[in-house]
N, C-alpha and C positions, 0 to 999 in steps of 0.2 A: 823771298828773303835771301840775300847773299851772305857769304861768309864774313864780309867786311862790314855789314850793317850792324849797328849796335842793337841789342835786344835785352829784355829783362828775362833772365832765366826763371825767376820766381813767377813772373806773370805768365810766361809760356807754359810752365808746369801746371799752373792753375787752370789755364784754358784747355790743355790736353786732358787733364784729369776730369774736368767738367764734361768735355765732349765724350770721353769714354764712359762716364757714368750715365750719360743720356743715350748711349748706344749709337752715337754718331761717329762711326768708325771712319767714314770718309773724311770728316773734319780732323780726326786724329792723324790720319795719313797726311793731309795737306799741311797741318801745322808742324808735325814732327819730322817728316822726311827731309825737308830742306836743311835741318840743323843736325841730322843724325851723326854726321862725321865730325862735328865740332867737339873739341875736347872738354868744353865747359857745359855741354848739354847735360841736364839732370838725368840721373839713372832712371828715375820714374818715367820720364818721357821716353827713354829708349825701351824700357820694359813694356809700356803700353803700346808703343809703336810696333814692337815685335808681335804682341798679341793681335793687333789690328791687321798686320800683314798676314799673319797666320790665318785669321778669320776670313780674309779676302782671298785665300788660296795662293798667296804670293810667298811660297815657302822658301825660295832661294833668297829673297829679300829679307825674310824673317831670320833666316840662318845668319846672314851677314850682321843683322842688328844684334842678335844674341851673341855672336862672336865678339862684337865690340864690348858688350857687357862683361863677358868672361875675361876679356883682356884687361878691363879696368878692375874687376873684382874677382880674381881667380879663386878666392876663398869662399865664394857664395855658391853652395850646392844648387840652389834653385835656378840660378842662371845657366849652369851646365846642364841641368835637367831639361830646361826649356830649349836649349840649343840642341840637345839630343832628339827631342821630339820633332822640332821643325826640320832638322837635317834628315831624319828618317822620312818625313813627309815629302821632302825635296828629292829623295832618292839617293842622298849621299850617305851611304851606310857606314863608310869609314869614319867620317866626322861624327856621325850619330853614336857609334859605339865608343869612340874615344871620349866624347862628352859625357855619356851616361856612366862610363866606368869612372871618370873623374868625379862625377856627382856622387857615385856610390862610395868612393873612397872618402869623400868629405862628410857624407851622411849615411853611414851603413845601416842605420835604423829607420830610414825613410821608405815606407812601403811603396809610395808612388814612383820612386826611382827604380826599385826592383821591377815594378809593373812595366814601366816604359822600356827597360832593358829587355824584359821578357817578350814584349810585343815586337821589338826589333829582332830578337833571335827567332821568334816564330815566323816573322815575315821572311827571314832568310832560310826558313825550314831547318833550323838547328833545334829540332824539337826536344831532344834530351836536355839541352841547356835551358831552353825556354821553360820546360817543365820545372826544373829545379829553381830557376829564378822566380817564376810566378808563384810556386808553392811557398817560397820565402816571403814574397809580398803578402800572401794570405796569412802566414804565420805571424807577421808583424801587425797586420790589420785584418782580423777574422771577418769583420763586417764589410770589407771592401768588395762589393759585389762584382764590379768589372774584373777585378783580379781573380775572384773565384771562377767566374765564367771562363776567362782565358786560361787559367790553370787547368780547369776541367778539359778544355779543348786540347791543350798540350798533352795531358794524360791520355786522352782519347787517341791522339795520333801515335803515342808511344805504346799503345796496347795496354795501358794501365787502367783497366776497367774499374777496379775498385777505387783507385785514386780519383777518377772522374765522378764516381758516385758520391764520394765523401765531399768533394768540392761543390756538388750540386744539391746537397741536402738542404731542403727548404726552398729550393728554387721556384717551386710552384707559387710561392708568396712574394717573389721579387717584384719590384715595380716594373712597368713597361720598359722595354729596351729599344734601342735604335734598331732599325730594320735589319741591319747587317748582323748585329749581336743576337737579335731575336731568331734569325735563321740558324745560327750556330747553336743557340740554346735549345730550340725546338728539335734539331737533329739529334742532340745528345739525350734529351729527355725522352724522345720517342724510342731511341735505342735502348733506354733503360726500362721501357714498358710503361712510362708515365705519359700515356697518350693525351689525357685531358689537360695536363699541365703543358704539354707541347702545343696543343691547339690554342690554349689561352695565350701562350707566348707569341704565336703568330697573329692572333686576333688583336692583341694589344700593341703590336709593333708600331713604333713611331717612324713614319715614312718621311723621307727627306723632301725638301722643297725642290721645285724646278724640274729639269728634265729627268733627273734620277728618280722622281716619284713613281712614274709608270713602270720603269725597269724594276724597281724594288717590289712593287705590287705584284708584278708578274712572276718574279722569283719566289715570292711567298706562295703564289698560286701553284707553281711547279712543285714546291715543297709539300703543299697539301696533297697534291696528286700522288706524289711518292709515298706519303704516309698512308693514304687510302690503300694503295696497292700493297704496301707492306703489311697492312692490317687485314688483308684478304677481302677488301671492299672494292672489288674491281670496277663495278658499275659506277661507284662514286668517283673513282679515279678517272674513268672515261669522261664523266660529266665535267670534272675539273679541267680536263685537258682541252675542252672545246674552245676555250679562249686563248689557248696556247698554240695556235697554228705556227708551224716552223717558219713559214714565209714571213709572218708578222714578227716573230722573234729575231729572225736574221736581220731584219731592218733596223732593230734597235742598236746594233753594233756592240752589244754587251756579250763578251765571251762567257761570263759567269751565268748569265741567263740562258744563253744557248746551250751550254753544257747541262744545266739543270733540266731544261725542257727536253733535250735529246734523251737524257737518262730516264726521265719519267715516261716519255712516249715509248721508249724501247722496252721498259719493264712491263708496261701494260700490253704492248704488242705480243710479247712472249706469252703472257697469261691468256690472251685471246686467240692464240694460235697463228698470228700473222708473222710467221718466222722469217720470211724473206725481208719483210719490212723492218723487223727488229734487228736483223743482222746488218742491214744497210745503215740503220741509225747508230748502232754500236761502232760500225766502221767510220761513220762521220765523227763520232766522239774521238776515236783514235787518231783520225787525220787532223783533228783540231789541235791536238797537242795539249800540254798543260802539266798539272801535278801528276807525279808518278803513281800515286795510289789511285787517283781517279782513272788514269789510263789503264792501270792493271785491272780495275773493276770492269772497265769497258771491254777489255780483251776477254775476261772471264764471261761476260755477258754474251759476247760474240760466239765464244766456244759453246756455251749452253744452247744458243739458238741453232748453231750448225749441228750439234749433237742430236737435237730433237729432229732435225731434218735427215739424219743418217749420213751426213757428210763427214766421214771419219777423218780424212786427211786434213780438211779445213779446220775441223775441231782441234786436232792435235797441234797444228800450226798456231792457232790462236792461243792454246794453252801454253805452248812454249814461250810465246811472246808475253803472256800474262805473267809467267813465273820470272822471266828475265826482268820485267818491270818491277815486280815485287822484291826481287833480290836487290836491285839497285836502290829501292826504298829502304829495305831492311838493313843494309850494310851500315847505315849511319847509326842505327840503334843497337845492333848486336854484332859489331865487327869481329868479336871473338869467335862467332859461330861460322864465319866465312871460311875458316880453315878446314881442310878435309879431315874427317875423323872427329870433328867436334860433336858435342851431344846437346841438341836442342831440348831434349826432355831431361832437364837436369835432375829431376826428382828420382830418376832410376838409380842414381848413385847413393840414395839414402835407404839403407836396408836394415832390417832387424833379423838376426839369426835366432835359432832355437835357444842357445845358451843365454843370449842377451834377453830374450823374452822370459826365460825362467827367473831372471833377476828382477822382474817388474814387481814393485810393491803392490799389495792389494788395494783396490779402490772400490768405493761404493758406486754401483751403476745407477744411472738415472731411472726413474719410473718408466715402465714399458712404453707408455704413450709419448714420452718425451724423446724416444729414439726415432730419428727420421728414417724414412725408407730411402736408401741410397741407390740411384740408378747410375751405373758406371759402364765403361766399355771404351774401346778406341773410338774417337770421333767418327761419325757417319756409319755407325753400326746399328742404328734404329733406336737410339736413346730417346729422341724427341717423340717418336711414335709411342713408345712405352710410357713416357711421362704423361702424354695427353690421355692415354687409356686410363691410367691410375687417377689422374686429375678429374676425369669424367665421373668418378665415383664420389658420392656426397660425403664419404668418410675421410677423404684425402684432399690435400691442397698442395699444388706445386708452386714453386716461386720462380719459374723460368731458370735459366742457367746462371748460377752464381758461383764464385770462387771462394766461398766462405771457409771451407776447410783449409785451403791454401792461406787464407788470411790468418787463421789460427796458428799455422806453422810460422808465419811471419811474426806474429805477436810473441811467440815463444822465443824466437831468435832475437827480437828487439829487447826482450827482457834478459838477455845474456845467457839463454839456455840453448843447447845444441839439439837440433832435431835430426834423427829420432833418438839419439843416445840418451838424452835426458828425460825421455818418456819413462824410463825405468824408475827414476826416483821422484817422479811427479807426486807432490803431496796432494791430499784430498782437496785442500783449499785452492791450490793452483788449478786442479782439474775442474772444480766447480766454477772458478773464475773464467776459464776458457769456455765452458758450456754457457755461462751467462753472456759472454761476448758473442757467442754464436747465436744465442736466443735473441739478443738485442739487434743483431744484423738482420735476422729473419723477421723480427717484428716490424722493422722499418719497411720491409718489402711486402710482407703479407700481414698487415695489422689485424685482419679479419680471420686469422687462422682458427681461433676459438678452440674447440675440442677436436678439430680434425687433425689427422696425422700429416706431418710434413713430408713432402717428396722433394728430396735434394738430388736433382739431376745435374751432374757435371761429369762428362765422360772421363776426364783424366783424374777424377778422384780415385780411379783404380790404382793410381800411383801413390795414394795417401792412405793406404790401408792401415799402417801403424797408428796414425792419429785417430782414424775412425774406430779401430779396435780399442784404443785406450779410453776414449771419451764415451763411445756409444757401443759397448761390447754386446748389447742385446739387439742391435740394429739388424734389420733385414736388408740384404744387399742383392740387387739384381744385376747380373753381368750380361750385357747385350753382346751377342755374337752374330757375325755375318761373314760370308766368305771373304777372307783377307784381301783378295784381289778386287772384289767389289768395293770394299772399304777403301783401299788405296786409290782406286780410280775416282771414287766420290770425293775423297780428300784432295786429290790432285786437281779436281775441277772446281774447288771452292776458294773464294777470296777471303781467307781467314785474316783477322785483324792483328793477331799477335805476331810481332816480328819474329819471335823464335819459331812459331808455327809456319810462318812464311818460308823460313829456311828449311824446316823439316820437310815441307811439302814441295820443295823446289825441284825434286827429282824423284822418280819411282824408287831408285836405289836407296836414297836417304829415308824415304817413307817406309820401305820394306824393313830396313834395319831398325827404324824407330818402332815399328809395329812389333817386331820380334823382341826388342828390348823391353817394351812395355809389358808384354805378356809374360816374359820370363820373370820380370819383377813381380807381377801379379801372382803367378803360380808359386813363386818362392815364399811370398807372404801368406798365401792361402794355406800352405802346409804348416806355417808357424802359428797362425792365429785361429784357423778352423772356424771362420765366421759362418753365419747363416746366409747361404748364397743360393740363389736360383739362377740357372743359366737360361737365357731367353734367346733362342736361336731364330733369327729373322726368317730364314727359308721355311722352317717348320711352322712358324706362326702363320705365314702366308698360306701354306697348304692345309693346315688344320687349325684354323683360327678359333673356332668355338672351344675345341679341346684345351687350347692354351689359355683362353680367357678363364676357363674353369680352374685350370692349374694355377694361374696367377691369383685368383681369388682364394684358393686354398692356402697358398704360401703367405698371403697377407691376412689370412684369417677373417675374411668377410663372408657374411651369410649369403649375400646376393651379388654376384659379379656381373650381372647383366648390364648395368650402366657403363661398364668399361667397354663393352662392344660398340657403344654409340659414340666413340671418341671423335670421329670425323665431324659429326654434328656439333659436338662440344667444342672442338677446335675452331670451327667456323664462327660459333657464337663468341668465342673468347677474344677474337680479333688478333692482337699482337702476340706473336711468338718469336722469340729472339733469334732462333737458330736458322741456318740456311734451309731447313726442311719446312719452313713456315707454310709454303704452298702445298707441299706433298701431303702433309698430315691432314689436310681438309678433304682429301680425295678418297679416304678409306683404304682398305687393304687391297693390294693388287700385286701381280707378279712381275711388273715391269722392271723393278730394280734388282731382280734376281739374275745373276750371270750377265750383267751388263758388260763386264770386263772382256767377255769373249769377242766382242767386236773390235777390241784393241789388243788382242792376244799377242801380236807380234812385239808390242812395246813391253809386255810383261815377261816374255821369255827370259830376258837377261836377269830378272830379279827372282824368278821362281826358285833357284837354288838357295837363296837367302830365306825364302818363306817356307821351303818344303818341310823342315822339322816342325814348324808350328802348324802348317796345314795338316800334317799327319796327327799331331796332338789334338787338334780341334775337330778332326774327323771330316776334313774337306778334301776333295780331289783337285789336282792341278790340271 
């Protein structure tokens, strides 16, 4: 059909609509493309043509079609939204953002527009903006599952663990997802300890047609292997990897599949002691390039393998590379922490002095069994080991590492109260409400708590002692201690997810200062509140394990502490443990982690002056 040939607009529109309704997109293209540039072509024809071009993967053509529609009807948000979608798929991010921002200006209450703009921002790795945009989409349409999933993923990247948990509430009952989304969903659910839901998400994944089918099936297989290893099911992980030979994977031409397979093979190789092989796999991951956070994790993996081999210089080089990658990643999230002298541990600024504490109004304390057992200490001080010991006793139940006390502080501030100053005038009703919020969060994680006492293990709750003392004044608190240099080394070797903690751990000097700040804050409040505290020193536990198990039982007032000694067996049966110590706690008590820092002493010499006052206070030698 030429531009000069007469045609019936109404008849053509009817034919295009009929073809589209019958799923005959080829006919839609053949009918509509020849007349797309005509000024009298019906909008419906152009709209359906754009959809057909998008479905056929002809994104540049679809972009041009929707540009025509927006030129004709610049007041229609839907057309701008469609233009933004196809422009993003075509790789034209400038046009995509302009179109979606225009759509948003025309229809600020449309959840799907916020969703599509959030997807664009996530694709550009503008994660903070993506998080806010996608959370707004969910606020407008709470049942919009795709938006909840992508908002959770953005929260995950921003280190907002609680935000991701809220977005994924009820995700175990979501309908089957596309394979790509199922992989994202399974990753996050597994990270929250919801292993059954994560497995279901993978089992129900909707695989694509054609050549992508096998690639996605293998990516799901790699994810299963990673989950098995993370759950301390190494033999199952090895079995899963049998169909993921790297030669076969290389031939698919999929960098995503290759990266997932390399990571899974490397993790299992470390667990089975094939350290040279693991190191070579991590190096391949680094050489492959890609996302900064994935590269940083690969560098940390390489450092771990080299450290186990005793290759100190190679370990330190890998660690320096890992931290450089993490800093490059974190600067987009916490640019204010890039300045020298900034404070990643912002809670140390929130203190309560003796005079302020004297002004606290009296509150009724909760019943004894409603007080959690709090396990605190600087990260990598043995908190996971202790948590698993207590959890092995039938009278207790841990909930893995949760930031629920921090969430209560956030709730106070959202209500217009200032923490910790307004703890002084907290009314009984407000305190009971905060306790109820805490109980509700706990119940969602451990619905089977029953009459068992809760173990709330979060190392940096040591910085939240005012909130703990106000709400749970009868609580027992266990402070985990370990040689500060061993703690710092272990932190320096871990790929923490929190951007603020990435910055804190980026150098031994920042870590040392953070450690001192945290303990000064702790001891200041210890003098003010005088809580029930047991100091749990890692080195002493290793050398006199039975004595310390008995001492722990006495502190927690249990008749028989023997089950706590069987923590390694309990941890192996438990499966998923969220912290980096998930493998170590299944191995029982040993002295390998004592004085590890001696092998890297030359790197610690510059920071010993910072640590020396705290070393002396804690009773450790330099």
